[in-house]
N, C-alpha and C positions, 0 to 999 in steps of 0.2 A: 732523291732529287728529281730524277727523270719523270717519275710518276706524277709528282707535284706539278711539273711544267706541262705535262700532257693534260692534267686536270684543269689547270688555269687556261690553257689554250682552248680546251673544249668550252669552258665557261665564257671565254671571250667570243668564240664563234656563236654560241647560243645567244649571248647578249646582242651581238651584231645582227643576227637573224631576227630577234625580237624587235630590235630597233628599226629594222627595215619594215617589218610588218606594221609597227606603230606609225611610222612615217607614212606608209601607204594609207592607213586608216585616216590619219590627220589630213592628208592631201585630198582624200575623197570627201571628208566632211567639209573641208574648205570649199571644194568645188560645189558641193550641194548648197552651201550658204550663199555663194556667189550667184548661183542660178536662182535661188529664192529672192535675193535682193533685186536681180534684174526683173523678175516677174512682178515684184511689188512696184518697182519703178514704172513698168509699163501699165500696170493697173492704175496707178496714180495719174499717169498721163491721160489714160482713158477717161478717168473720172473728171479731170480738169476739162478735157475737151467736151465732154457731155455737158458740163456746167456752162461752158461758153456757148454751146449750141442752144441751150435752154434759155439763155438771156434774150430778152426781147429788144427791139430797136430802141424803145424809150429808155431803158436802163443803160444801154450802150451810149446813147446821146448824153444822158446825165453824167456819165463818167467822163466823157470827153469835154463837156462844157466847163468853162472856168467857174470858180465858186462865186456865188452872188453875195454882195455886201449890201446890207440895207443901211441907208442914211435917212434919218428923220421920217421913218415909216415908208419911204419910197425906194423901190429897187434902183440900184445904181446901174446905169447902162454904160457898157464899154469897158 
């Protein structure tokens, strides 16, 4: 009986040790994923800001002006 308890105790310790190792691996993998996500976010922001820098004044003015509605072939003013 004592030998069986010692054997089980050793198995439990081995499992706990392996569990700690696996947890460390998972935490490391999670950290790596979070770093990659932040890098992608910053790259996307960089791309967007470059896009905005490339926009010329005319396209910005077109985006800011209200939509034009035509009535009977003449542009509506106001």
